[in-house]
N, C-alpha and C positions, 0 to 999 in steps of 0.2 A: 566581683560578680556583676553581670549585666542586669539592666533593669527588667522587671517582670511586669507583665500586664496587670492592670489594676482591676479589670472587669472581664468576665467571660464573654466572648463573642456569641451572639445568638446562633441558632441552627440554620436560620434563614440567611444570615449573613455568610456563614461557612459554605451553605449550599449555592449561593450566588457566585462565590469565588470559585467553586469547583464545577460551575455551569460549562466551562469550555475544555474540561478535561477528558471528555468521553473520547474514545477511539472510534475512528470512522473506518468502515469497511472499504477496501480498494475496489475501484471499478474495473470490471473486466469486460472484454468484447471478444468476439470470436475471429480468429484468423481467416482471411479470405481465401488462403491457399489450403491450410491443412484442417481448419475448423478447431483447432486447440483454443483455449482461452489464454488471453494475454492482456497486458495492460494498453490502454489506447496510446497512440503516438510512439510506440516502441517496437523494436524488431521482434518478431516471433521467436521464443527461444527454442522451440522444437524443430522448426524449419527454416528459420533464418530469412524469411521474406518480410518486406515492408513495402506497402502501397503498390502491391502486385509485382515487384521485382525481387529477384534474389540479392540480399545485401551481403550477408556472410554465408559461407559454407559450413554446414553442420556435418561433422564426421559421424557416420553411423558406427555404433560398437558392434563388433562381430562375436557372436556366440561361440564359445569353444567346446 
């Protein structure tokens, strides 16, 4: 069997260890072409533009 701790860690020590575990919300900016929210420095997933020019062509879904 592995060795077991001799003393209980205090709640302050436990909380200091967990201080960096919080999730951070992603930053979103508006696309200059279509106005949808996207991540900065990335191609817009809805229109395919980046820095004012079309980088990828997004195919529109046709309704049947």
